N, C-alpha and C positions, 0 to 999 in steps of 0.2 A: 504494500500500500504506500503510495507516494503522497506526502504532504505538500501541497502547492501554495498554501497560505500560511504565514507565520501566526500561530495562535499563542496565547500566553501559556508558557510552560515553566515548570519548576526550575529547569536548568538554565533559563534565561534570567539574568539578574542585572541590575543597574549598579554601576560603580558608586553612585551616590547613596545607595541603600543596600549595600552588601550584607547578607546574613553573616553570622559568626563563622569562624573557620571550621568548627566542628560540623555545622550544618552544611557548609560548602563542600566539605569532603564527603559527607553523606550523599549529597546530590551527585557529586562527581563519580563516586563509587557505584551508584545505582544506574545512572544514565550513560556514564562513560564520557560525558562532555559537560562543560559549562560555557555559556556564552555571556560575556561581560559587556554590557552596552556602555559605550563611552569610556572604555578602558584606556585608550591611547589618546593623549591630548592632540587636538587638531593642529596645534602649532607645530608639533613634532612631525606629524604626517605631512604638513606643508613643506617642511624642510626636506623630507624624503622625496616628495614630488619634485622639488627644486633640484635635488641631487640627480634624479633620473633625467630631468630635462637637460641639465648641464652636461651629462655624459653624452646625450644625443647631440648636443651642440658641438662638443669636442670631436665628434666623429666627422664633422664637416659635411654631414648629410641631413642636417636638420631641416624639416619641412614646415615649420611654423607651429606645430604642436606634436606631442609625443605619439598620438594615435596615427596621424598621417605619416610620421617618421617610421613607425613600426611597419606600417603597410608598405611604405616605399622600400625600406631595407629588406623586407621579406621578398620583394620582387627582384632587387638588384644586387644585394650583397648579404646573404644569410650568415656568412661567417662573421661579418662585422656586427650584425645584430646579436649574434651569440656572444661576441666579445664584450659588447656593452652589457648584456645581461649578466655576465660573470663579474663585471665590475661593481654592480649595484650593491651586492651583499658585503662588499669590502668598504663601502662608504661609512663615514662617521655617522651620517644621518640614519642609515639602516641600523647600525649598532645601538644608537640612542633609542630608537623605537623598540628594538628587541629587549631593551632593559625592562619594559613593561611586561613582556612575555615571562621573564624571570620572576617578576613581582607576583603575578597571579598564579604562576605554576607553584610557587612556594606556599600559596594559600591552600592549594589542592593536594599537595604531595610534600613529603619531607624532602626538602632541598638543602643539602649541606654544602659547605664550601667546596667540596670535591665534585659537586655536580658539573656535568660536562655539556658543552655546546657541541652537538653532533653535526648539524648542518643548518643552513639558513639561506634564503634566496627570495628574490621577487620574481615570480613566474610571469612570463608574458603570454597570456592566453589570447592568441591572435584571433582576429575577427574571422568567423566562418572558416575555421581551420581545425583539423582534428589531431594535430601533433601533440597538443596538451590535453586532449580528452583521454583521461587515464581511467581504465576500467577498474572495477571493484578490486580493492587490495587492502592489506594492512601494512602500515609503514614498518611495523616490527619485523616483517618478513625480510626487509632489506638490511636488518641488523642481526644476523644469526649468531654473531659473537657475543651478544648481550644475553646472558643466561636467563635473567628475569625480565621479560619484555614489558611487564607492568610498570617498570621503572622508566620507560620511555614515554614522553609526552609530546604531542603535536600542538603547535600554535599556528593559527591561520587568520589573516585579516585583509580586508580590501584596502587598497592604497589610494587610488585616484577617484573611484566612483563606487557607489553602493553595490553590493553583491545582489544580483537579481536572478530570477529564473532565466530571463532572456540572455544575460551575459554569462551564464554557466556556473552559478554558485554551486559549491561542492555539496555532495550528498553524503549523509551518514546513515548507516543502519543502526538505529538507536539501540543501545544495550548489547550490541554484538561483541563488545570488548570482553564480555564474560566468557566467550569461547576460548580465550587465550590465543596464543600464536598458533595458527593453523599451519602445520608443517608442510602439507602437500599443496603445491601451487602449480598452476599452469602458466607458462610464459606466453604472454600475448603482446604483439607489436603489430598494429594495423599496417604499417609500412616502415621502410628503413629509417626514416627520420622521426618516427613517433617514439614517445616515451615507453619503456618496457614496463608492462603491468604484470605483477606476480599475483595472479587471480587465485583466491582460495578454492580448494577442491570443494565441490558441493555448494557453490555460490547461489545456485537457483533455490536451494532449500533455505539458505540464509535470507534471501529476499522475501521468502514466504513467512519466515519466522519473525523477522525484525522489521519495524516500520522505517521506511525511508524518510529522512528529514532533510530538506533543502535549507542550507545555511544562508538564507536571505538576511542581510544585515547592512548596517550603515557604516560609512567611513568613520573610524574611531572605535568600532566594536571589535572584540577579540574573541575568537573561538579556541578553546583549549580542550583537547580530547586525548584520551588514552590511545597509544599507538597500536593497540590491538583492535581498535575500532575499524570495522570494514567500511571503507568510504571510497568515493570516486570524484573526479572532476567531470564537468559536463560541457557540452558544446556551447560556444559563444556565438549566438546568432545576431549580435548587434554589429554596428560598423565601427565600434571602438575596441581597442585591446583591453582585456581584463588583466589588470596588474594586481597580483595577489601576493602578499607577504607570507612566507612560511618559515617555520623554525622547528627543529626537533631537539629536545633536551633529554638528558639522561641523569637520573639520580641513582648512582650505582650502589649496589650492595656488595658486589664483588668486582674485581678488575675485568674489563672487557677483554675477550680473547682476540677480537679484531673489531674494527669500528664500523665497517660497512659491508654490504653484499659484494662489492667489487674488490675488497682488500685481498 
């Protein structure tokens, strides 16, 4: 069952009226996700937007706005577009924004000083393109060297524009994190340049068991979810690129054997 409209749910909370930490952790453990409305100050997101724009300007291919520039580079120089994408997560502005990911992760899980930044990025979900339409997967499957995958947490947030059904807001199978890491996966890649999806075995049964929730949210909202949560990205049918911030954190109980699927 797919939820197409955001209705008031227990796991959606406002920064200005957060429940206590014990209640927040109860919500997170039950649903596998907490959405914090207004978690990231708009002033910091504007600096991140400016950083993205500056990187496009440095490329010498700027077309007047970031959306037109993405479309242009996708046509004429995809390698340059990829180079710009890899630069974004290294900017000071991105690291400042992800400080809020750490803040709310610490409310939902025990995050000690040895907690680790695993990966972070701003994904460019291009208009009417399926390269970042990622099938159902668990991020924990990409970190087999983490013995306890419940110690991995995902953060996701819109950067330039609100996340909508039309621009491909991500889907979660609510509560599916209780399945733990599903060991058997099928490797799916629609074509050579598409992202590799590690699709859990029996995903059709999971779709019947757990409700699909579309993370429609506003700029400034933050979605934090357990990395065992089965989720996917969706097709962007608008004429603008969907810029989504992502981050994976690890609160280790033991030393990782390796850090990622490709190690």
